[in-house]
Structure formats: structure tokens, C-alpha cells
The first five atom37 places (N, CA, C, CB, O) and aatype in JSON, in Angstrom:
{
  "aatype": [12, 8, 6, 18, 16, 15, 16, 0, 1, 19, 17, 7, 10, 16, 4, 14, 7, 13, 14, 6, 6, 19, 15, 1, 0, 1, 1, 17, 16, 1, 3, 9, 10, 1, 7, 15, 14, 10, 0, 3, 3, 0, 6, 10, 9, 19, 15, 6, 10, 15, 0, 2, 0, 9, 10, 8, 16, 0, 15, 7, 16, 0, 15, 7, 15, 13, 8, 10, 0, 10, 0, 19, 15, 14, 5, 19, 19, 0, 10, 15, 19, 16, 3, 0, 7, 7, 16, 7, 12, 15, 14, 11, 19, 6, 8, 5, 3, 5, 3, 0, 6, 8, 7, 1, 7, 10, 15, 12, 19, 16, 0, 10, 0, 8, 1, 9, 19, 9, 8, 2, 15, 5, 0, 7, 8, 16, 19, 16, 0, 6, 10, 13, 0, 15, 0, 1, 14, 7, 7, 1, 16, 17],
  "atom_mask": [
    [1, 1, 1, 1, 1],
    [1, 1, 1, 1, 1],
    [1, 1, 1, 1, 1],
    [1, 1, 1, 1, 1],
    [1, 1, 1, 1, 1],
    [1, 1, 1, 1, 1],
    [1, 1, 1, 1, 1],
    [1, 1, 1, 1, 1],
    [1, 1, 1, 1, 1],
    [1, 1, 1, 1, 1],
    [1, 1, 1, 1, 1],
    [1, 1, 1, 0, 1],
    [1, 1, 1, 1, 1],
    [1, 1, 1, 1, 1],
    [1, 1, 1, 1, 1],
    [1, 1, 1, 1, 1],
    [1, 1, 1, 0, 1],
    [1, 1, 1, 1, 1],
    [1, 1, 1, 1, 1],
    [1, 1, 1, 1, 1],
    [1, 1, 1, 1, 1],
    [1, 1, 1, 1, 1],
    [1, 1, 1, 1, 1],
    [1, 1, 1, 1, 1],
    [1, 1, 1, 1, 1],
    [1, 1, 1, 1, 1],
    [1, 1, 1, 1, 1],
    [1, 1, 1, 1, 1],
    [1, 1, 1, 1, 1],
    [1, 1, 1, 1, 1],
    [1, 1, 1, 1, 1],
    [1, 1, 1, 1, 1],
    [1, 1, 1, 1, 1],
    [1, 1, 1, 1, 1],
    [1, 1, 1, 0, 1],
    [1, 1, 1, 1, 1],
    [1, 1, 1, 1, 1],
    [1, 1, 1, 1, 1],
    [1, 1, 1, 1, 1],
    [1, 1, 1, 1, 1],
    [1, 1, 1, 1, 1],
    [1, 1, 1, 1, 1],
    [1, 1, 1, 1, 1],
    [1, 1, 1, 1, 1],
    [1, 1, 1, 1, 1],
    [1, 1, 1, 1, 1],
    [1, 1, 1, 1, 1],
    [1, 1, 1, 1, 1],
    [1, 1, 1, 1, 1],
    [1, 1, 1, 1, 1],
    [1, 1, 1, 1, 1],
    [1, 1, 1, 1, 1],
    [1, 1, 1, 1, 1],
    [1, 1, 1, 1, 1],
    [1, 1, 1, 1, 1],
    [1, 1, 1, 1, 1],
    [1, 1, 1, 1, 1],
    [1, 1, 1, 1, 1],
    [1, 1, 1, 1, 1],
    [1, 1, 1, 0, 1],
    [1, 1, 1, 1, 1],
    [1, 1, 1, 1, 1],
    [1, 1, 1, 1, 1],
    [1, 1, 1, 0, 1],
    [1, 1, 1, 1, 1],
    [1, 1, 1, 1, 1],
    [1, 1, 1, 1, 1],
    [1, 1, 1, 1, 1],
    [1, 1, 1, 1, 1],
    [1, 1, 1, 1, 1],
    [1, 1, 1, 1, 1],
    [1, 1, 1, 1, 1],
    [1, 1, 1, 1, 1],
    [1, 1, 1, 1, 1],
    [1, 1, 1, 1, 1],
    [1, 1, 1, 1, 1],
    [1, 1, 1, 1, 1],
    [1, 1, 1, 1, 1],
    [1, 1, 1, 1, 1],
    [1, 1, 1, 1, 1],
    [1, 1, 1, 1, 1],
    [1, 1, 1, 1, 1],
    [1, 1, 1, 1, 1],
    [1, 1, 1, 1, 1],
    [1, 1, 1, 0, 1],
    [1, 1, 1, 0, 1],
    [1, 1, 1, 1, 1],
    [1, 1, 1, 0, 1],
    [1, 1, 1, 1, 1],
    [1, 1, 1, 1, 1],
    [1, 1, 1, 1, 1],
    [1, 1, 1, 1, 1],
    [1, 1, 1, 1, 1],
    [1, 1, 1, 1, 1],
    [1, 1, 1, 1, 1],
    [1, 1, 1, 1, 1],
    [1, 1, 1, 1, 1],
    [1, 1, 1, 1, 1],
    [1, 1, 1, 1, 1],
    [1, 1, 1, 1, 1],
    [1, 1, 1, 1, 1],
    [1, 1, 1, 1, 1],
    [1, 1, 1, 0, 1],
    [1, 1, 1, 1, 1],
    [1, 1, 1, 0, 1],
    [1, 1, 1, 1, 1],
    [1, 1, 1, 1, 1],
    [1, 1, 1, 1, 1],
    [1, 1, 1, 1, 1],
    [1, 1, 1, 1, 1],
    [1, 1, 1, 1, 1],
    [1, 1, 1, 1, 1],
    [1, 1, 1, 1, 1],
    [1, 1, 1, 1, 1],
    [1, 1, 1, 1, 1],
    [1, 1, 1, 1, 1],
    [1, 1, 1, 1, 1],
    [1, 1, 1, 1, 1],
    [1, 1, 1, 1, 1],
    [1, 1, 1, 1, 1],
    [1, 1, 1, 1, 1],
    [1, 1, 1, 1, 1],
    [1, 1, 1, 1, 1],
    [1, 1, 1, 0, 1],
    [1, 1, 1, 1, 1],
    [1, 1, 1, 1, 1],
    [1, 1, 1, 1, 1],
    [1, 1, 1, 1, 1],
    [1, 1, 1, 1, 1],
    [1, 1, 1, 1, 1],
    [1, 1, 1, 1, 1],
    [1, 1, 1, 1, 1],
    [1, 1, 1, 1, 1],
    [1, 1, 1, 1, 1],
    [1, 1, 1, 1, 1],
    [1, 1, 1, 1, 1],
    [1, 1, 1, 1, 1],
    [1, 1, 1, 0, 1],
    [1, 1, 1, 0, 1],
    [1, 1, 1, 1, 1],
    [1, 1, 1, 1, 1],
    [1, 1, 1, 1, 1]
  ],
  "atom_positions": [
    [[152.97, 165.5, 142.65], [153.1, 164.71, 142.06], [154.75, 163.57, 142.46], [152.87, 165.47, 140.83], [155.94, 163.74, 142.17]],
    [[154.48, 163.13, 142.76], [155.79, 162.21, 143.61], [156.77, 162.77, 141.78], [155.31, 159.49, 144.13], [156.17, 163.17, 140.78]],
    [[157.77, 162.67, 141.87], [160.0, 162.71, 141.08], [159.57, 161.29, 140.0], [162.16, 161.9, 143.04], [160.03, 161.41, 138.87]],
    [[158.78, 160.06, 140.25], [159.34, 159.5, 139.39], [158.35, 159.2, 138.69], [160.1, 158.62, 139.7], [158.61, 158.38, 137.8]],
    [[156.82, 159.72, 138.79], [155.24, 159.67, 137.97], [155.68, 160.36, 136.61], [153.73, 160.73, 138.86], [156.5, 161.27, 136.65]],
    [[155.17, 159.95, 135.48], [155.24, 160.27, 134.31], [153.42, 160.68, 133.78], [156.08, 158.96, 133.56], [152.42, 160.07, 134.14]],
    [[153.48, 161.92, 132.82], [152.24, 162.04, 132.77], [152.06, 161.63, 131.38], [151.75, 163.32, 133.18], [150.94, 161.76, 130.87]],
    [[153.32, 161.0, 130.51], [153.17, 159.63, 129.57], [152.72, 159.2, 129.41], [153.42, 158.85, 129.45], [152.78, 158.29, 130.23]],
    [[151.31, 158.84, 128.06], [151.08, 158.2, 127.86], [151.06, 157.03, 126.8], [150.71, 158.6, 128.17], [150.22, 157.27, 125.93]],
    [[151.6, 156.07, 126.64], [151.82, 155.25, 125.44], [150.98, 154.04, 125.32], [153.17, 154.85, 125.37], [150.65, 153.19, 126.14]],
    [[150.69, 154.24, 123.83], [150.29, 153.78, 123.15], [150.99, 152.03, 122.24], [150.14, 154.95, 122.65], [152.16, 151.74, 122.46]],
    [[150.31, 151.27, 121.51], [151.44, 151.01, 120.54], [150.34, 150.04, 120.13], [0.0, 0.0, 0.0], [149.26, 149.93, 120.7]],
    [[150.9, 149.1, 118.69], [150.14, 148.57, 117.97], [150.8, 147.71, 116.2], [149.16, 149.79, 117.94], [151.34, 148.13, 115.18]],
    [[150.29, 146.26, 116.75], [151.19, 145.7, 115.38], [150.26, 145.82, 114.76], [151.9, 144.25, 115.17], [149.11, 145.97, 115.17]],
    [[150.92, 145.72, 112.85], [149.93, 145.75, 111.83], [150.82, 144.47, 111.11], [149.65, 147.41, 110.92], [152.02, 144.36, 111.36]],
    [[150.26, 143.71, 110.38], [150.64, 142.67, 109.64], [150.95, 143.7, 108.48], [149.55, 141.4, 109.43], [150.39, 144.78, 108.67]],
    [[151.77, 143.61, 107.24], [152.3, 144.48, 106.28], [151.66, 144.3, 104.69], [0.0, 0.0, 0.0], [152.17, 144.23, 103.57]],
    [[150.41, 144.28, 105.16], [149.28, 144.3, 103.93], [148.98, 146.25, 103.36], [147.41, 143.42, 104.83], [148.89, 147.02, 104.32]],
    [[148.87, 146.75, 102.29], [148.54, 147.99, 102.25], [148.17, 148.51, 103.16], [147.87, 148.21, 101.57], [148.72, 149.15, 104.06]],
    [[146.68, 148.12, 102.83], [145.59, 148.53, 102.89], [145.39, 148.53, 105.27], [144.49, 147.26, 101.59], [144.36, 148.61, 105.94]],
    [[146.78, 148.42, 105.71], [146.33, 148.27, 106.94], [147.16, 149.95, 107.71], [146.91, 146.48, 107.58], [147.08, 150.33, 108.88]],
    [[147.98, 150.69, 106.39], [148.13, 152.09, 106.47], [147.16, 152.83, 106.92], [148.41, 152.58, 105.42], [147.4, 153.57, 107.88]],
    [[145.54, 152.82, 106.23], [144.68, 152.79, 107.51], [144.48, 153.31, 108.18], [144.7, 152.31, 108.13], [144.22, 154.47, 108.5]],
    [[144.64, 152.1, 108.62], [144.51, 151.19, 109.31], [145.19, 152.38, 110.51], [145.18, 149.68, 108.79], [144.8, 153.5, 110.84]],
    [[145.93, 151.85, 110.79], [147.5, 153.7, 111.44], [146.47, 154.67, 111.83], [148.92, 154.96, 109.6], [146.02, 155.12, 112.88]],
    [[146.2, 154.88, 110.29], [146.02, 156.63, 110.46], [145.02, 156.75, 111.34], [145.57, 157.57, 109.09], [144.82, 157.71, 112.08]],
    [[144.45, 155.84, 111.27], [142.75, 155.81, 111.96], [143.07, 155.67, 113.65], [141.57, 154.06, 111.29], [142.39, 156.27, 114.49]],
    [[143.9, 155.02, 113.91], [144.29, 154.64, 115.12], [145.01, 155.75, 115.58], [145.01, 153.42, 115.16], [144.79, 156.2, 116.71]],
    [[145.93, 156.29, 114.73], [146.73, 157.72, 115.47], [145.95, 159.06, 115.57], [148.09, 158.19, 114.56], [146.44, 160.13, 115.91]],
    [[144.31, 158.76, 115.13], [143.89, 160.47, 114.7], [142.6, 159.34, 116.04], [143.29, 161.39, 112.17], [142.0, 160.1, 116.8]],
    [[142.41, 158.46, 116.18], [141.51, 158.06, 117.36], [142.63, 158.59, 119.11], [141.16, 155.86, 117.1], [142.26, 159.13, 120.15]],
    [[143.4, 158.3, 118.86], [144.07, 158.77, 120.28], [144.35, 160.22, 120.23], [145.51, 158.0, 120.62], [144.43, 160.91, 121.25]],
    [[144.45, 160.55, 119.38], [144.94, 161.82, 119.13], [143.62, 162.72, 118.84], [146.01, 161.79, 117.92], [143.71, 163.68, 118.07]],
    [[142.63, 162.45, 119.37], [141.1, 163.21, 118.87], [141.5, 164.09, 119.11], [139.66, 163.06, 119.43], [142.63, 163.88, 119.55]],
    [[141.15, 165.68, 119.1], [140.87, 166.93, 120.03], [142.31, 168.02, 119.94], [0.0, 0.0, 0.0], [142.44, 169.24, 120.08]],
    [[143.34, 166.81, 119.63], [144.74, 167.64, 119.5], [144.91, 168.67, 117.87], [146.14, 166.23, 119.55], [144.57, 168.46, 116.71]],
    [[145.64, 169.89, 118.6], [146.57, 170.99, 117.66], [147.28, 169.9, 116.86], [147.83, 172.16, 118.6], [147.49, 170.15, 115.68]],
    [[147.75, 168.48, 117.44], [149.0, 167.95, 116.47], [147.94, 166.53, 115.39], [150.74, 167.03, 117.85], [148.26, 166.1, 114.28]],
    [[147.16, 166.27, 115.9], [146.52, 165.5, 115.54], [146.67, 164.84, 113.53], [145.32, 166.21, 116.1], [146.78, 163.65, 113.22]],
    [[146.63, 166.13, 112.43], [146.55, 165.7, 111.6], [147.79, 165.42, 110.84], [145.77, 166.25, 111.21], [148.08, 164.51, 110.06]],
    [[148.7, 166.83, 111.44], [149.89, 166.75, 110.87], [150.47, 164.79, 111.74], [150.94, 168.56, 111.42], [150.63, 164.0, 110.81]],
    [[150.66, 164.32, 112.71], [150.7, 162.7, 112.99], [149.54, 161.67, 112.21], [150.44, 162.5, 114.69], [149.6, 160.44, 112.23]],
    [[148.66, 162.35, 111.64], [148.06, 161.22, 110.7], [149.0, 160.98, 109.84], [146.78, 161.52, 109.94], [149.51, 159.86, 109.75]],
    [[149.32, 161.89, 109.16], [149.88, 161.94, 107.88], [151.76, 160.95, 107.74], [149.93, 163.87, 107.6], [152.27, 160.04, 107.09]],
    [[152.18, 162.07, 109.02], [153.64, 161.49, 109.69], [153.25, 159.33, 109.87], [153.89, 162.63, 111.94], [153.77, 158.44, 109.21]],
    [[152.19, 159.21, 111.02], [152.3, 157.81, 110.97], [151.97, 157.18, 108.9], [150.87, 157.22, 112.37], [152.75, 156.47, 108.27]],
    [[150.87, 157.67, 108.47], [150.98, 157.2, 107.15], [151.86, 157.45, 106.41], [150.18, 157.44, 106.55], [151.46, 156.98, 105.34]],
    [[153.14, 158.03, 106.21], [154.28, 158.03, 105.11], [155.56, 157.17, 105.83], [154.79, 159.79, 104.68], [156.4, 156.82, 105.01]],
    [[155.84, 156.77, 107.26], [156.33, 156.35, 107.89], [155.75, 154.54, 107.76], [156.22, 157.27, 108.98], [156.67, 153.72, 107.74]],
    [[153.87, 153.8, 107.66], [153.85, 152.83, 108.13], [153.73, 152.57, 105.85], [152.53, 152.49, 109.69], [153.99, 151.53, 105.24]],
    [[153.33, 153.78, 105.28], [153.25, 153.22, 103.34], [155.18, 152.0, 103.22], [153.5, 155.74, 101.63], [155.48, 150.88, 102.81]],
    [[156.01, 153.36, 103.94], [157.55, 152.67, 103.8], [157.88, 152.22, 104.62], [158.62, 153.28, 103.55], [159.09, 152.35, 104.83]],
    [[157.19, 151.51, 105.5], [157.62, 150.02, 106.88], [156.96, 148.82, 104.95], [155.57, 149.86, 109.59], [157.96, 148.36, 104.4]],
    [[156.32, 148.64, 104.58], [155.8, 148.21, 103.44], [155.99, 148.34, 102.12], [154.98, 148.4, 103.5], [155.88, 147.56, 101.18]],
    [[156.35, 149.63, 102.24], [156.57, 149.36, 100.74], [158.54, 149.07, 100.73], [155.87, 151.09, 99.61], [159.01, 148.44, 99.78]],
    [[159.2, 149.43, 101.51], [160.75, 149.3, 101.67], [161.54, 148.02, 102.12], [161.13, 150.26, 102.61], [162.53, 147.42, 101.7]],
    [[160.85, 147.9, 102.94], [160.92, 146.89, 103.75], [160.69, 145.46, 103.78], [160.43, 147.19, 104.4], [160.29, 145.29, 102.63]],
    [[160.66, 143.79, 104.59], [160.66, 143.05, 104.75], [159.11, 142.66, 104.99], [161.56, 142.99, 105.38], [158.43, 141.68, 104.67]],
    [[158.79, 144.14, 105.9], [157.4, 144.3, 106.49], [156.78, 144.06, 105.23], [156.97, 145.77, 107.26], [156.21, 142.97, 105.22]],
    [[156.68, 144.76, 104.05], [156.15, 144.24, 103.4], [155.79, 142.61, 102.54], [0.0, 0.0, 0.0], [155.13, 142.51, 101.51]],
    [[156.4, 141.52, 103.29], [156.27, 140.8, 102.53], [155.11, 139.81, 103.73], [157.75, 140.32, 101.86], [154.96, 140.01, 104.93]],
    [[154.17, 138.36, 102.52], [152.99, 138.27, 103.42], [153.14, 137.26, 104.81], [151.78, 137.73, 102.48], [152.18, 136.6, 105.17]],
    [[154.42, 137.22, 105.53], [154.43, 137.29, 105.99], [155.33, 138.11, 106.87], [154.15, 136.66, 105.81], [156.02, 137.65, 107.77]],
    [[155.23, 139.75, 106.41], [155.65, 140.5, 107.27], [154.94, 141.21, 108.73], [0.0, 0.0, 0.0], [154.55, 140.38, 109.55]],
    [[154.77, 142.49, 109.06], [154.19, 143.31, 110.06], [155.23, 144.56, 110.26], [153.93, 142.43, 111.43], [156.44, 144.53, 110.01]],
    [[154.63, 145.43, 110.67], [155.28, 146.7, 111.4], [154.38, 147.1, 113.19], [154.97, 148.25, 110.02], [153.59, 146.76, 114.08]],
    [[155.03, 147.77, 112.84], [154.81, 148.42, 114.66], [154.97, 149.74, 115.02], [155.87, 147.86, 115.72], [155.98, 150.4, 114.79]],
    [[153.77, 150.18, 115.69], [153.86, 151.27, 115.56], [153.57, 151.94, 117.02], [153.08, 151.58, 114.49], [152.43, 151.77, 117.45]],
    [[154.36, 152.58, 117.72], [154.43, 153.32, 118.8], [153.75, 154.84, 119.45], [155.52, 153.38, 118.71], [154.58, 155.72, 119.22]],
    [[153.16, 155.13, 119.8], [152.76, 156.66, 119.98], [152.26, 156.87, 121.04], [151.88, 157.22, 119.12], [151.2, 156.49, 121.55]],
    [[153.91, 158.16, 121.69], [153.92, 158.59, 123.45], [153.49, 160.2, 123.66], [155.76, 158.41, 124.23], [154.06, 161.24, 123.3]],
    [[152.44, 160.0, 124.29], [151.85, 161.64, 124.54], [151.98, 162.34, 125.49], [150.64, 161.83, 124.52], [150.93, 162.14, 126.11]],
    [[152.71, 163.25, 126.21], [152.32, 163.65, 126.89], [152.52, 165.31, 125.86], [152.89, 163.14, 128.24], [152.76, 165.64, 124.7]],
    [[152.08, 166.3, 127.89], [151.4, 167.33, 127.72], [152.91, 168.6, 126.67], [150.71, 167.78, 129.59], [152.58, 169.66, 126.15]],
    [[153.97, 168.21, 126.66], [155.03, 168.27, 125.81], [155.58, 168.19, 124.53], [155.41, 167.83, 126.09], [156.05, 169.07, 123.81]],
    [[155.42, 166.8, 124.34], [155.44, 166.2, 122.8], [154.45, 164.98, 122.74], [157.07, 165.63, 122.32], [153.99, 164.28, 123.64]],
    [[154.22, 164.96, 120.97], [153.54, 163.64, 121.16], [154.71, 163.52, 120.14], [151.73, 163.23, 120.86], [155.1, 164.43, 119.41]],
    [[155.37, 161.8, 120.23], [156.2, 161.11, 119.6], [155.18, 159.92, 118.55], [157.24, 160.48, 120.79], [154.02, 159.53, 118.44]],
    [[156.54, 159.73, 117.94], [155.11, 158.35, 117.24], [156.54, 157.81, 116.76], [153.36, 158.85, 115.51], [157.6, 158.38, 116.53]],
    [[156.11, 156.49, 116.7], [157.73, 156.22, 116.3], [157.51, 154.57, 115.12], [158.95, 155.8, 118.3], [157.64, 153.59, 115.85]],
    [[157.33, 154.28, 114.12], [157.86, 153.32, 112.97], [158.3, 152.18, 113.41], [158.94, 153.83, 112.18], [158.87, 152.66, 114.39]],
    [[158.54, 150.88, 113.52], [159.32, 149.78, 113.38], [159.02, 149.11, 112.65], [159.51, 149.16, 114.2], [157.87, 148.69, 112.78]],
    [[159.98, 148.51, 111.23], [159.25, 146.8, 110.39], [160.63, 146.56, 110.13], [157.94, 146.75, 108.59], [161.54, 147.28, 110.54]],
    [[160.75, 145.71, 109.55], [161.35, 144.29, 109.15], [162.64, 144.17, 109.16], [161.04, 143.85, 107.91], [163.35, 143.19, 109.39]],
    [[162.87, 145.25, 108.9], [164.3, 145.55, 107.99], [164.8, 144.75, 106.87], [0.0, 0.0, 0.0], [164.4, 145.14, 105.77]],
    [[165.27, 144.14, 106.87], [165.86, 143.08, 104.8], [166.2, 143.48, 104.38], [0.0, 0.0, 0.0], [166.2, 142.9, 103.3]],
    [[166.82, 144.56, 104.29], [167.1, 145.52, 103.66], [168.52, 145.86, 103.46], [166.49, 146.37, 104.15], [169.08, 145.47, 104.49]],
    [[169.6, 146.5, 102.51], [170.81, 146.75, 102.76], [170.5, 148.04, 103.44], [0.0, 0.0, 0.0], [170.95, 148.11, 104.58]],
    [[169.97, 148.87, 103.09], [169.56, 150.54, 102.81], [168.67, 150.37, 104.23], [168.46, 151.1, 100.97], [167.91, 149.46, 104.55]],
    [[169.13, 151.87, 105.14], [168.86, 152.46, 105.91], [167.66, 154.2, 105.4], [170.32, 152.46, 106.49], [167.96, 155.09, 104.61]],
    [[166.68, 154.1, 106.05], [165.45, 154.97, 105.76], [166.71, 156.12, 105.92], [163.79, 154.94, 106.97], [167.55, 156.24, 106.81]],
    [[166.46, 156.93, 104.62], [167.24, 158.6, 105.0], [166.35, 159.18, 104.16], [169.12, 159.05, 104.54], [165.52, 158.57, 103.48]],
    [[166.61, 161.12, 104.23], [166.05, 162.13, 103.83], [166.77, 161.86, 102.39], [166.25, 163.5, 104.72], [167.88, 161.33, 102.4]],
    [[166.13, 162.24, 101.11], [166.1, 162.4, 100.13], [165.47, 164.07, 99.52], [165.52, 161.24, 99.87], [164.38, 164.64, 99.52]],
    [[167.08, 164.44, 98.97], [166.22, 165.65, 98.25], [166.1, 165.39, 96.37], [167.22, 167.37, 98.65], [166.83, 165.42, 95.38]],
    [[164.73, 165.16, 96.7], [164.75, 165.15, 95.13], [164.36, 166.08, 94.2], [164.12, 164.26, 94.73], [164.28, 167.03, 94.98]],
    [[164.01, 166.6, 93.01], [164.46, 167.36, 91.79], [162.72, 167.53, 92.0], [165.44, 166.52, 90.18], [162.19, 167.0, 92.98]],
    [[161.92, 168.29, 91.02], [160.59, 168.62, 91.39], [159.73, 167.91, 90.51], [160.32, 170.06, 91.35], [158.57, 168.32, 90.44]],
    [[160.21, 166.49, 89.54], [159.25, 165.55, 89.12], [159.74, 164.64, 89.46], [158.84, 165.43, 87.92], [159.56, 163.48, 89.09]],
    [[160.5, 165.09, 90.27], [160.2, 163.1, 90.77], [159.14, 162.62, 90.79], [160.49, 162.54, 92.18], [158.23, 163.22, 90.22]],
    [[158.9, 161.42, 91.44], [157.55, 161.06, 91.74], [157.74, 160.23, 93.06], [156.82, 160.22, 90.49], [156.73, 160.05, 93.73]],
    [[158.44, 159.93, 93.33], [159.16, 159.2, 94.51], [160.44, 159.76, 95.33], [159.61, 157.93, 93.96], [161.17, 160.62, 94.82]],
    [[160.68, 159.18, 96.77], [162.03, 159.71, 97.44], [161.22, 161.18, 97.85], [0.0, 0.0, 0.0], [162.01, 162.13, 97.85]],
    [[159.86, 161.55, 98.19], [160.29, 162.54, 98.94], [159.52, 162.57, 100.12], [160.27, 163.73, 98.28], [159.2, 163.62, 100.68]],
    [[159.04, 160.8, 100.73], [158.49, 161.06, 102.53], [158.95, 161.81, 103.76], [0.0, 0.0, 0.0], [158.47, 162.39, 104.74]],
    [[160.44, 161.44, 103.09], [160.55, 161.92, 104.64], [161.2, 163.38, 104.44], [161.62, 160.81, 105.71], [161.58, 164.2, 105.28]],
    [[161.18, 163.39, 103.22], [161.76, 165.29, 103.35], [159.92, 164.95, 104.13], [162.19, 166.97, 101.09], [159.66, 165.09, 105.33]],
    [[159.35, 164.7, 103.52], [157.77, 165.9, 103.88], [157.68, 165.76, 105.77], [155.57, 164.94, 102.87], [157.3, 166.69, 106.47]],
    [[158.16, 164.27, 106.36], [158.0, 164.66, 107.68], [158.95, 164.75, 108.87], [157.19, 164.0, 108.02], [158.93, 164.64, 110.1]],
    [[159.99, 165.05, 107.61], [161.32, 166.16, 108.69], [160.19, 167.44, 108.26], [163.75, 166.48, 107.81], [159.68, 167.74, 109.34]],
    [[159.65, 168.21, 107.31], [159.02, 169.42, 107.7], [157.58, 169.25, 108.56], [158.8, 170.2, 106.39], [156.86, 170.2, 108.88]],
    [[157.44, 168.42, 108.73], [156.24, 168.44, 110.11], [156.35, 167.8, 110.86], [154.97, 168.18, 110.03], [155.4, 167.63, 111.63]],
    [[158.24, 166.69, 111.17], [157.95, 167.29, 113.02], [159.34, 167.89, 112.77], [157.79, 165.84, 114.8], [160.14, 168.02, 111.84]],
    [[159.16, 168.34, 114.69], [160.49, 169.15, 114.94], [161.31, 168.13, 115.03], [160.62, 170.1, 116.22], [162.38, 168.6, 114.63]],
    [[161.46, 167.16, 115.26], [162.86, 165.76, 115.46], [162.26, 164.59, 115.01], [163.47, 165.3, 117.26], [161.16, 164.08, 115.23]],
    [[163.56, 164.14, 114.08], [163.48, 162.71, 113.69], [164.9, 162.06, 113.72], [162.84, 162.58, 112.23], [165.97, 162.59, 113.42]],
    [[164.69, 160.93, 114.11], [165.31, 160.06, 114.78], [165.31, 158.69, 114.12], [164.79, 160.07, 116.01], [164.29, 158.0, 114.0]],
    [[166.71, 158.28, 113.63], [166.48, 156.68, 113.0], [167.21, 155.96, 113.62], [166.8, 156.34, 111.54], [168.42, 156.04, 113.42]],
    [[166.78, 155.2, 114.39], [167.66, 153.98, 113.9], [168.23, 152.73, 113.61], [168.01, 153.98, 114.02], [167.68, 152.43, 112.55]],
    [[168.85, 151.98, 113.85], [168.85, 150.62, 112.86], [169.4, 149.74, 113.89], [169.88, 150.63, 111.3], [170.04, 150.04, 114.9]],
    [[168.95, 148.35, 113.32], [168.82, 146.79, 114.19], [169.11, 146.17, 113.41], [167.56, 146.16, 114.79], [168.91, 146.41, 112.22]],
    [[169.85, 144.87, 114.01], [170.07, 143.63, 112.42], [168.55, 142.88, 112.01], [171.43, 141.87, 112.93], [168.38, 141.96, 111.21]],
    [[167.2, 143.82, 113.12], [165.98, 143.44, 113.26], [165.37, 144.59, 112.69], [165.57, 143.06, 114.61], [164.21, 144.64, 112.28]],
    [[166.12, 145.41, 112.68], [164.91, 146.44, 111.2], [165.46, 148.09, 111.57], [0.0, 0.0, 0.0], [166.59, 148.53, 111.8]],
    [[164.15, 148.71, 111.51], [164.61, 149.96, 111.26], [163.83, 150.76, 112.03], [164.61, 150.32, 109.93], [162.72, 150.97, 111.55]],
    [[164.17, 151.54, 113.57], [163.19, 152.82, 113.84], [163.1, 153.93, 113.54], [163.09, 153.14, 114.73], [164.18, 154.49, 113.71]],
    [[162.04, 154.85, 113.01], [162.0, 156.19, 112.56], [160.85, 155.9, 113.76], [161.74, 156.78, 110.76], [159.87, 155.16, 113.84]],
    [[161.64, 157.11, 114.84], [160.77, 158.4, 115.15], [160.65, 159.98, 115.14], [160.63, 158.31, 116.04], [161.54, 160.81, 115.3]],
    [[159.23, 160.18, 114.9], [158.75, 161.99, 114.89], [158.18, 162.06, 116.15], [157.46, 162.62, 113.62], [157.42, 161.43, 116.89]],
    [[159.2, 163.62, 116.06], [158.7, 164.06, 117.51], [157.92, 164.94, 117.24], [159.64, 164.57, 118.53], [158.04, 165.23, 116.05]],
    [[156.69, 165.9, 118.04], [156.0, 166.76, 117.23], [155.46, 167.67, 119.17], [154.48, 165.72, 115.83], [154.78, 167.39, 120.16]],
    [[156.51, 168.98, 118.6], [156.21, 169.69, 120.33], [155.1, 170.5, 120.18], [157.53, 170.81, 121.08], [154.98, 171.32, 119.27]],
    [[154.11, 170.25, 121.26], [152.93, 170.7, 121.07], [153.58, 172.32, 121.82], [151.52, 169.65, 121.84], [153.17, 172.31, 122.98]],
    [[153.85, 172.75, 121.73], [154.05, 174.39, 122.17], [154.07, 175.17, 120.95], [155.51, 174.75, 123.0], [153.34, 176.13, 120.72]],
    [[155.01, 174.68, 120.16], [155.52, 175.24, 118.97], [155.33, 174.9, 117.41], [156.65, 175.15, 119.18], [155.25, 173.68, 117.53]],
    [[155.22, 175.1, 116.16], [155.03, 174.41, 115.4], [157.09, 174.17, 114.5], [153.56, 175.16, 114.61], [158.08, 174.43, 115.19]],
    [[157.18, 173.85, 113.57], [158.17, 173.69, 113.02], [158.9, 175.32, 112.87], [157.81, 172.86, 111.76], [158.12, 176.26, 113.08]],
    [[159.96, 175.57, 112.62], [160.07, 176.87, 112.58], [159.68, 178.41, 113.09], [0.0, 0.0, 0.0], [159.74, 179.53, 112.59]],
    [[159.19, 177.76, 114.55], [159.46, 178.59, 115.58], [157.7, 178.85, 115.4], [0.0, 0.0, 0.0], [157.38, 178.74, 116.59]],
    [[157.07, 178.98, 115.04], [155.27, 179.73, 115.16], [155.09, 178.87, 115.87], [153.97, 179.89, 113.86], [155.45, 177.71, 115.68]],
    [[154.18, 179.5, 117.29], [153.0, 179.44, 118.22], [152.15, 178.81, 117.24], [152.41, 180.89, 118.88], [152.27, 178.81, 116.02]],
    [[150.74, 177.95, 118.45], [149.5, 177.77, 117.72], [148.78, 179.17, 118.25], [148.66, 176.23, 118.11], [147.64, 179.46, 117.87]]
  ]
}
């Protein structure tokens, strides 16, 4: 193989900011990762990040949208959701008490993913979750 050739494959999807688009994002992720042991975790992560984009940013307005990117290589699956921003707050992991009804989503994503990266810009926020193929969080292998 040539040194500049990549075995990673990348997909992208832009969705209108309607709640029913979260199920479309899940289905899209599940279809791409069919047969992968990472598919269930990836689907759950995409669902949470897409819902957060719609609920907490300008993506959820009548003219809003959010964008998904999915990169797959033999070593890693990277899932990114980019929202439309429009809030003064950046996505962050919050540690809620056990009776809290909201605010646990990014904590759940952090528990499932091996690494989370949050990029903020004037245009919005991108949250990327990486799942490694060789081991689950905590160092367990399949």
C-alpha cells in the first residue's frame, strides 16, 4: 500500500433540526456500522449528540440543522456531530446527582467512548467521540 493511502472511510449527513431526525441519524449510523461490534455504542452516542444539538443549540430552530460525520478505519470509529451554535454555552460533561432528570447525556457518551473532543467556533460546536476497535473503555477487550 502506498504510504499516503488511507484505509479510513468517511461518511457525512446533514439533517434538519427536527426531533424525528434523531432516529434518522441512529438508523444511518447503524446501517454504516452493520456487523461491527461498535455499532450499538455508536448508535447510542449519535442519538445523544444529535438530540443535544436539537435541544440546546440553534440547530433546533425552524431553519436549523446539524451535521454528522462518521469515519471508520480498522482501528477506530470516530463520530462527530456539529451543531449550529447560537448559545453562549459550550457542551460540557456535567456530573448530576442521581435524582436529576437532565444533564447526563455527555457523561454517558464519555463512559462509552475512549475519547471525546469538543471544538467550539463562531459557527457552532463539534463533539467527536472515538471508539477504538481493540479494546472497550477500561481496557477490556472483546
